[in-house]
N, C-alpha and C positions, 0 to 999 in steps of 0.2 A: 481492629480486627474486621475481617470481611465475611459477608454471607454470600455464598455462591450458588448459582444454578447452572448445571451442565446440561447441554442439549445435544443428543446424538441419536439417530434412529437405529444404530447398530448397538445392540445391548452389550456385547463384550467390550466394545470401545468405550461405551458410557460407564460401565462398571470400573474399567481400568482408570479412566479419568477421575471418577469420584474417589477411588482409592487414593490416588495421588493427591487430590485436593484435600481430602480429610487428613492426610499425613502432614500437610503443610501447617506449621504453627501460626501462620497469619490468617488461616481460614477457620472461622468459628463453626460454620455449618455449610454443608454442601448437599444440595438436592439434585435429583435427576429428572429429565423429561425425555421421552422417546420420540416426540414429534413437535413441530412448530406450534400447532394449535394448543397443545397442552402447555407449552412453555409460555405462550402469550397470555393464556388464562391465568397462569401462576404469577406472571409479572404484573398483570393488571390488578390482581388481588393484593400484591405487595405495594403497588403504588397507591391503591385506595386506602390501605392501612396506614401508610406514612412511614418515613424513614426510621422512626424510633420504635416502631412496633416489632414484635417478634416475627411477623410475617415478612419483614423487609428483605430485599435482595440488593446487594451492592454491585455485583458483577455477574455477567452471563458469559459462560464459555460455550461458544456456538460452533457446531459443525456447519459446513457450507452445503454439501450435497445431501439433501434429505428428501424423502417422498413428500409431495405436496409443496408447501412453502419452503424455500431454501433459507439457509442462514442469512444470506444477503437480504432476502425479502423481510425476514424478521427484524434485521437491523434497521431497514428503511422504515418499517412501521414504528419501531421504538423511537426513531428520531422525531416522530410527530408528537411524542409525549413531552410534557413540560419538564419533567425531571426523570429521565430514563436511567436505568443502571448502566454502568460501564460495560464495554464489550471486548471480549478476546475471542478471535476466531481460532478454532482448532480443526485443521483439515489436512487431508492427504494431498491436496492440490496446490501447487505454487502459483498458478496463473491468476488467482483472484486477489493478490495482495494489493494491487493499486485500488481496486474497487473497495476493498476492506478499509484501507486507510482514508479513502475519500469519505467513508461513512463514520470517520472519527473513531475507529477501533483503537484500543490501547496497544494491542499486540496481535501478532499473527504467528501461531505456533503450528509447525508441521508434524504430522503423524509419521511414524510412531512417536508418541510423546515421551520425551526423556524427563526424568524427575527434575534435573537441574534446569532444564529449559523452561519447564512449567513454573518452577520456583522464581525464575527471572520474570516471567509474565506476571505472576502474583505480586512481585516486588514493584513492578511498574504500575499495576493497578492501585496498590496501596499508596504509592507516591502521588499518583494523580488524584486519588480520592482525597488525600489530605490537603490538596491545593484548592478544593472546593470551599466556598464560603461557609462559615458555621451555620448560618440560617438555612442553607440548602442541604446541609449534612452530606452524607455519602451518596445520596441518590441524586445529587445535582448533576446537571448536564456536564459532560467532561470538557475540561479546557482543551483547546486544540493541541494536538501533539505535533508541534511545528507544522507549518503549512504544507499539506500534502501536495499542493500544486507546485511547490518549489523543490520537492524532493521525490525520490523514488525508492521504495523499499527493496532491498536485496537480501538474500539469505546467504549467510556465511557461517559454515560450520554449525548449522542448526540454530543460529541466532539471527534475528531480523535486524538489519542495520539500515541506515538511510544515507544516500549520497545526494549531494546537491546536483540538480540538473545542469546548473551553470558550470559544474566541474567536468561535464561530459564533453569530450572533443568530438567523438563520432560513435555511431552504433552500427553494428555489423549483423546482418541476418544470418541465423543458423537454424534453418527449418522454422519451427513454430516458436523458436526462442530468438532473443537478440542479445548480443554481447556488447556491453557498454564499456567504452574505452575512456579512461581518465589518465591524468598524469601519473597516478599512483598504481595503475594496474587495470584490470578488466573484471567485469561482473556479468554473469549470465542471468537473464531474467526470462521468464516464460511469457513473453509478450511479443506478438509479431511486429516486424519492423513497420508494416503499414499502419498499425495502431499508433506506434510512437510518432510516425510521420504526421498523422492527423492531430495528435495531442500537442506536439511540440512545434507546429508550424509558426505559431505566434511568438515562439522563443528564438526564432532565427535558425531553426534546423531545416535543411533542405535535402531532398533526395537527389543523389548524384549518380546512383546506379541501383539496380535491383537489390544489390547486396549492402549498400551503404547509405546512411543518413548522417549528415555532417553539420556541425555548428558553423555557420558562416564566419563568426568571429574568431574561430580557431584555425581557419585556413591561412597558412603562411605563404603559400605560393601556388599559382596556377600555371601549368605548363602545357604548351601545344607543341607536339613533336610528330611530324609526318602524319598529320591528320588525327593523331590520338591525343586526347586530353586527360591530364592527371592533375591532382592537387596534392600538396604536401601539408599534412596536419601533424605538427611535431616531427617525429622521426618516421611517421608512416606516409607512404606514397600510395594514393588511392586512385583507381581508374574512374573516369567520368564517362558514362555512356553517351552516345551521340544524341539520344532523345533529350538528355538533360543538360548537355553542354551549353547550348545557347542561353537557356534560362539562367544557368549558373554564372556565365560570363556577364549577363545583363545585371544580375544582382550584385556581383562583385564590383561592377563599374559604377553603380549608383553612388552619388556623393553622399557622404554621411549627413544625417539630418538630426537636429535636436529632437529628443523624444517627445517634447511638448509641441513641436511644430506640426501644423496640419499639412498633409500632402497637398500639392498644388493640383487644381483640376486639369 
């Protein structure tokens, strides 16, 4: 059974979250805090008391946008503790999922919170808590939720799922969003294409156009026709802008090298 702390600076949202948590049979107690400072004070008291004390807290449900310290700030501070509680972010904003999972959050729940979605988050927390060693009890630092550097979280029907970055053939800019194309379909994430370009450069993704970021390993064909350059990625044919065409040709023409081989000077 889990002891929870919910943190949200909007009191109606906090009261609704507490109501849902207290209705969950896996939650033994649920307290609330309306700001990050109060939450940190309460968590520090719990950590000082120890995991077996009545003051203990197993999981914190954190809003992200709050006055003063944000939920992400709180999570970063908690990461410095030896045995922090587990974290679930509860927010109205999709765009912070990557940062949230980089901070080893167990889950990322979007507002308005649905009872069944929150129940799924609680189930994940309980599952991860039971993986902790007995000596560390439920307040042990969470085991990694599959390496966030190898995956990207996407929201599907109110449920956060993960897709492997290696499964992504190309990403397409759609305003402040990016649509990730895989063999099985596409997923919209609220991350600018320029951000993905920076994060995935070491994974072999290259910008070929202001609208497209492509995995080099997924390019099946490069075409030059009347001065226009295109690439075929699966069944998709994508335009290559003039400013990116030369670099792309050079990259594709480079001989394959063993990953352990050092580049020649």
